C-alpha positions as CSV (number, residue, x, y, z in Angstrom):
1,M,-18.9,-15.2,13.0
2,S,-21.2,-13.0,14.8
3,G,-22.9,-10.3,13.2
4,V,-22.9,-7.8,15.5
5,A,-20.3,-5.0,14.7
6,R,-21.3,-2.3,16.5
7,R,-23.4,-1.6,19.9
8,T,-24.0,1.9,21.5
9,F,-22.9,2.1,25.5
10,G,-25.0,5.1,26.8
11,T,-24.0,7.7,24.2
12,R,-20.8,6.2,23.5
13,V,-20.4,4.3,20.0
14,A,-18.3,1.0,20.5
15,L,-17.0,-1.7,17.4
16,D,-16.4,-5.4,17.6
17,R,-13.3,-6.9,16.2
18,H,-15.3,-7.4,12.5
19,G,-17.0,-3.7,12.6
20,V,-13.1,-2.3,12.9
21,G,-12.1,-3.6,9.7
22,T,-15.8,-2.9,8.3
23,H,-15.4,0.8,9.5
24,T,-11.7,1.1,8.3
25,G,-12.0,-1.0,5.2
26,A,-9.3,-2.7,6.5
27,A,-9.0,-7.0,6.3
28,A,-9.1,-8.5,9.1
29,S,-5.5,-10.0,8.7
30,T,-4.8,-6.5,8.9
31,V,-6.9,-5.6,12.2
32,N,-5.4,-8.9,13.5
33,H,-1.7,-7.2,12.9
34,W,-3.0,-3.3,14.2
35,H,-4.4,-5.6,17.3
36,R,-1.9,-7.9,18.5
37,H,1.2,-5.1,17.8
38,R,-0.5,-2.1,19.0
39,E,2.5,-1.3,21.3
40,R,4.2,-0.6,18.2
41,T,0.8,0.6,15.5
42,G,-0.7,2.5,18.9
43,F,-3.9,0.3,18.3
44,P,-6.5,1.2,20.9
45,E,-7.3,-1.1,23.9
46,A,-10.2,-3.4,23.6
47,F,-12.7,-3.4,26.8
48,T,-15.5,-6.1,27.4
49,D,-19.2,-6.4,28.0
50,D,-20.9,-8.4,30.6
51,T,-21.1,-11.0,28.2
52,G,-17.3,-11.3,27.7
53,T,-17.2,-9.7,23.8
54,E,-14.4,-7.5,23.0
55,W,-15.1,-4.0,22.2
56,F,-13.5,-1.0,21.2
57,W,-14.4,2.7,21.1
58,Q,-15.3,4.0,17.6
59,D,-14.3,7.5,18.5
60,E,-10.6,5.8,19.2
61,I,-10.6,3.7,16.5
62,D,-10.9,6.9,14.2
63,A,-8.2,9.0,15.8
64,F,-6.2,5.8,15.4
65,Y,-6.9,5.5,11.6
66,T,-6.4,9.2,10.4
67,A,-3.0,9.0,12.8
68,H,-2.5,5.8,10.7
69,L,-3.1,7.6,7.5
70,K,-0.7,10.6,8.3
71,A,2.1,8.3,9.0
72,K,1.8,6.4,5.8
73,L,1.4,9.5,3.6
74,A,4.9,10.9,5.5
75,V,6.9,8.2,4.4
76,L,6.0,8.5,1.0
77,T,8.8,9.0,-1.7
78,P,8.6,13.2,-2.8
79,V,7.1,14.0,-5.4
80,D,9.1,16.5,-7.8
81,R,5.8,18.9,-8.8
82,S,8.1,21.4,-10.8
83,G,7.8,22.0,-14.7
84,D,4.9,22.5,-17.2
85,P,1.9,20.6,-16.2
86,N,0.6,20.2,-19.5
87,E,4.7,18.9,-20.8
88,L,4.8,15.5,-21.8
89,V,7.8,13.3,-20.3
90,G,8.4,9.6,-20.7
91,S,8.9,6.9,-18.6
92,G,12.3,8.0,-16.9
93,D,11.2,10.9,-16.4
94,A,8.0,9.8,-14.9
95,A,9.7,7.7,-12.6
96,R,11.7,10.6,-11.1
97,I,8.9,12.8,-11.1
98,L,7.3,10.1,-8.5
99,G,10.9,9.3,-6.9
100,Y,11.6,5.4,-8.0
101,G,15.0,4.6,-9.1
102,S,13.6,3.1,-11.7
103,Y,11.2,3.1,-14.5
104,R,10.3,-0.4,-14.4
105,N,8.3,0.8,-10.9
106,L,6.0,2.8,-12.8
107,P,2.7,1.6,-11.5
108,D,-0.2,0.2,-13.4
109,E,-2.4,3.0,-13.3
110,L,-0.2,5.1,-15.1
111,R,1.1,2.9,-17.3
112,D,-2.3,2.4,-18.7
113,Q,-3.3,5.6,-19.1
114,P,-0.8,7.4,-21.3
115,D,-1.9,10.9,-22.8
116,D,0.6,10.2,-26.2
117,I,1.8,7.0,-27.8
118,E,4.3,6.7,-30.7
119,I,4.8,3.2,-32.1
120,L,8.7,3.1,-32.9
121,S,10.4,1.8,-35.5
122,D,10.5,-1.6,-34.4
123,G,6.8,-1.8,-33.2
124,R,7.8,-1.3,-29.2
125,L,5.6,1.8,-28.0
126,R,6.9,5.1,-26.2
127,R,4.4,6.0,-23.7
128,R,5.1,9.8,-22.8
129,W,2.3,11.3,-19.8
130,Q,1.2,14.9,-18.7
131,R,3.0,16.2,-15.6
132,R,0.0,16.6,-14.6
133,T,-1.4,12.5,-15.1
134,V,2.0,11.7,-13.1
135,W,1.2,13.8,-10.1
136,A,-2.6,12.9,-9.7
137,I,-1.3,8.9,-10.1
138,A,1.4,10.5,-7.0
139,A,-1.9,12.3,-5.0
140,A,-3.7,8.7,-5.4
141,R,-0.6,6.7,-4.0
142,T,-2.1,7.2,-0.2
143,G,-1.8,3.3,0.9
144,R,1.8,3.0,-0.3
145,Q,4.9,3.1,2.0
146,S,8.2,4.0,1.4
147,T,11.6,1.9,1.8
148,G,13.4,5.0,2.2
149,R,15.8,4.6,-0.9
150,T,17.0,8.0,-1.9
151,P,15.4,8.8,-5.5
152,G,17.5,8.7,-8.8
153,T,20.7,6.8,-6.9
154,T,22.0,4.0,-9.1
155,G,24.2,0.8,-8.2
156,P,23.9,-2.9,-9.0
157,R,21.2,-4.7,-11.1
158,K,17.9,-5.7,-8.8
159,P,17.2,-9.2,-8.6
160,H,13.6,-8.4,-9.8
161,P,11.9,-5.1,-11.1
162,Y,9.8,-4.6,-8.3
163,A,12.8,-4.8,-5.7
164,D,13.2,-0.9,-5.0
165,D,9.0,-0.8,-5.3
166,P,8.1,2.0,-2.5
167,R,5.2,-0.8,-2.0
168,L,7.1,-3.8,-1.4
169,R,7.4,-3.3,2.4
170,A,3.4,-3.9,2.3
171,A,3.5,-7.0,0.5
172,A,6.0,-8.5,2.7
173,D,4.5,-7.6,5.8
174,L,1.2,-9.6,4.3
175,L,3.5,-12.6,3.8
176,A,4.8,-12.3,7.3
177,E,1.1,-12.1,8.5
178,A,0.1,-14.9,6.6
179,R,2.9,-16.8,7.8
180,H,2.2,-15.7,11.7
181,A,-1.1,-16.8,11.3
182,D,-0.5,-19.9,9.4
183,R,-2.7,-19.1,6.6
184,H,-2.5,-20.3,3.4
185,Q,-1.2,-17.8,0.7
186,R,-3.8,-18.0,-1.6
187,G,-5.7,-15.0,-1.9
188,L,-3.2,-12.3,-0.8
189,G,-3.1,-11.2,-4.3
190,I,-6.8,-10.0,-4.1
191,E,-6.0,-8.6,-0.5
192,L,-2.8,-6.7,-1.3
193,A,-4.8,-5.3,-4.4
194,R,-7.5,-3.9,-2.5
195,S,-5.2,-2.7,0.0
196,L,-2.7,-0.6,-1.9
197,G,-5.2,-0.2,-4.4
198,V,-3.7,-1.6,-7.3
199,S,-4.5,-4.4,-10.1
200,Q,-4.1,-8.0,-8.7
201,R,-1.4,-8.6,-11.2
202,T,0.7,-6.0,-9.7
203,A,-0.1,-7.2,-6.6
204,Q,1.2,-10.5,-7.8
205,R,4.1,-9.2,-8.5
206,L,4.7,-7.2,-5.8
207,L,3.7,-10.9,-3.6
208,A,6.6,-12.2,-5.9
209,A,9.6,-9.6,-5.2
210,A,8.7,-9.9,-1.5
211,K,9.1,-13.3,-1.6
212,A,12.6,-13.1,-3.6
213,T,13.9,-10.5,-1.4
214,N,13.1,-12.4,1.8
215,R,14.8,-15.9,0.1
216,A,18.0,-13.3,-0.6
217,T,18.3,-12.4,2.9
218,K,18.2,-15.9,4.4
219,Q,21.2,-16.7,1.9
């Protein structure tokens, strides 16, 4: 891989493909996906210099990435911001506030920082959070996508606890990208964790759920 990442043409800055990844923080596979499907993603067209090196105008990349993030935010599950911010809520209410169909889909970031813990008679832990804590987690979900599932809906038991998680689409897209590029799946958990801002354990669970869902649709 070339060490060149950016270059100035006149007064305008351009990035090579590696530079696009560095500039946006996206993985190389993600940049390749954006470029390969640019008719759908709106990724800018490249141009070449006299050596045949491919470049992208940085201002066009900035405009694309800003629109990309806004589109992701637009499809997030709606958050219920009503109520007393200091009120303690349980896992079921926390899931409802975040727009999830089940408490099983609560993100690790929330599970790992309860505001109150009660030890039940059978030794289990009951975690509760202030509404303001749940809202803060919701505000950090900029990398997550919604499945479009209506919050609070019920139905048959899902085959995997992450089956209706709004981050599942990102995991499925990453697996599809790896298959298309004939890449080994080792390391996808790290890549997904970085992309979504979740723990590697959660990323691996999401990948497993995506694989299970893919197998089920083929049956």
